[in-house]
C-alpha positions in Angstrom: 0.0 0.0 0.0 1.4 3.3 -1.1 1.9 6.0 1.6 2.3 9.7 1.2 4.1 12.1 3.5 1.7 14.9 4.3 1.4 18.0 6.5 -1.1 20.9 7.1 0.3 24.4 6.7 -0.3 28.1 6.1 1.0 28.7 2.6 1.9 32.3 1.9 0.7 34.2 -1.2 3.2 35.6 -3.7 2.9 39.0 -2.0 3.8 37.6 1.4 6.7 35.6 -0.1 8.1 38.8 -1.6 7.7 40.6 1.8 9.5 37.6 3.5 12.5 37.7 1.1 14.5 40.6 2.7 13.9 39.3 6.2 14.9 35.8 5.2 18.0 37.0 3.4 19.1 39.0 6.4 18.5 36.1 8.8 20.4 33.7 6.5 23.3 36.1 6.3 23.8 35.6 10.1 24.5 31.9 9.6 28.0 30.6 8.9 26.6 27.6 7.1 23.4 25.7 6.4 21.0 25.2 3.5 18.6 27.9 2.4 15.0 27.0 2.1 13.9 28.2 -1.4 11.3 31.0 -1.4 8.6 28.9 -3.0 8.8 26.4 -0.1 8.4 28.9 2.7 5.4 28.1 5.0 4.2 27.7 8.5 3.4 24.1 9.4 0.2 23.6 11.4 0.5 19.8 11.8 2.9 17.3 10.4 1.0 14.1 9.6 3.8 11.7 8.5 3.3 8.9 6.0 -0.4 8.2 5.4 -2.2 5.6 3.3 -5.1 6.5 1.1 -7.7 5.9 3.9 -5.8 8.0 6.4 -5.4 10.7 3.8 -9.2 10.8 3.3 -9.7 10.9 7.0 -7.3 13.8 7.4 -9.1 15.7 4.7 -12.5 15.0 6.3 -11.1 16.3 9.7 -9.8 19.5 8.0 -13.2 20.1 6.4 -14.8 20.3 9.8 -12.4 23.0 11.1 -14.5 26.2 11.5 -13.4 29.3 9.8 -11.8 32.1 11.7 -9.8 35.2 10.9 -6.1 35.1 11.7 -3.9 38.1 11.8 -0.2 37.2 11.9 2.7 39.6 12.6 6.0 38.0 11.7 8.3 40.2 13.6 11.2 38.1 15.0 13.9 35.8 14.0 15.4 32.9 15.9 17.8 30.0 15.8 17.2 26.5 17.3 20.7 25.0 17.7 19.2 21.5 18.6 17.4 21.2 15.3 19.9 23.5 13.5 17.1 25.7 12.1 16.9 29.4 11.4 13.4 30.8 11.4 11.1 33.8 11.3 8.1 33.9 13.5 5.7 35.8 15.7 6.7 37.6 18.9 3.2 36.9 20.1 1.3 34.0 18.7 -2.3 35.0 17.9 -5.0 33.2 19.8 -6.8 32.6 16.5 -3.8 30.6 15.2 -3.6 28.6 18.4 -7.4 28.0 18.0 -7.0 26.8 14.4 -4.3 24.3 15.4 -6.3 23.1 18.4 -9.4 22.6 16.3 -7.5 20.8 13.6 -5.9 18.5 16.2 -9.3 17.9 17.8 -10.8 16.9 14.5 -7.8 14.8 13.6 -8.1 13.0 17.0 -11.8 12.3 16.1 -10.6 10.5 13.0 -8.2 8.3 15.0 -5.0 10.3 14.7 -2.8 10.6 17.7 -2.6 13.9 19.4 0.9 15.4 19.6 2.2 16.4 23.0 4.7 18.9 21.7 4.0 22.6 22.2 3.1 24.4 19.0 5.8 26.9 17.8 4.7 28.5 14.6 7.6 29.6 12.4 8.8 29.9 8.8 12.0 27.9 8.4 14.5 29.9 6.3 17.6 27.7 6.6 18.3 24.1 7.8 21.6 22.5 8.9 22.9 25.6 10.5 25.7 24.8 13.0 26.7 28.3 13.9 24.8 31.6 13.9 25.8 35.2 14.7 23.5 37.6 16.4 20.3 37.8 14.4 19.3 41.1 13.0 15.9 42.7 13.8 13.5 42.2 11.0 10.9 44.5 9.5 7.5 43.2 10.6 5.4 41.4 8.0 1.7 41.5 8.3 0.0 38.3 7.0 -3.7 37.4 7.1 -3.9 33.9 5.6 -7.0 33.2 3.6 -6.7 29.4 3.8 -4.8 26.4 5.2 -3.6 23.6 3.0 -2.6 20.0 3.0 0.8 19.5 1.4 2.4 16.3 0.0 6.1 16.2 0.6 8.5 14.0 -1.3 12.0 13.6 -0.1 14.8 13.1 -2.5 18.5 13.6 -2.9 18.1 17.4 -3.1 15.4 19.7 -1.6 12.0 18.1 -0.8 9.3 18.8 -3.3 6.0 20.1 -2.1 2.6 19.9 -3.7 -0.6 21.4 -2.3 -3.2 18.6 -2.4 -6.1 20.2 -0.4 -7.2 23.7 0.7 -9.7 25.0 3.3 -10.8 28.6 4.0 -9.8 30.5 7.1 -11.8 33.6 6.4 
């Protein structure tokens, strides 16, 4: 049985990607090494699903369809570095309650479809570089205002190079 690697995410519009470019470049310049995440792959993961078979995929889509709409107003205004996972990121100084509510609702609906709930705290971020072993002081970034219109289900395929991403489902947020 074929399985697909899937995750739910907020996927930025072209305008938001363009707004992220200078901030991402400045943050990456603080790193001594690492691999840059290409601009077309920037996103905020809501929930990584792992490898799902066709029935599980359908159940995940059904759960997503029951998540109620809400308006989310993100302010991406800080950069950070997680040395344990070797990731440079851009995120929110304060995570909006509406985003936490979206993630909670999605997890509740997924739990109703038999998926395990994750015990890890949710830390929304846009990964801008991976494999970073050393990082200088990160610069302040110009705040980026983002009101996502939808959340998506993404198929991820790993290979020798960068992973490839394909949006395979979409649900409205507002």
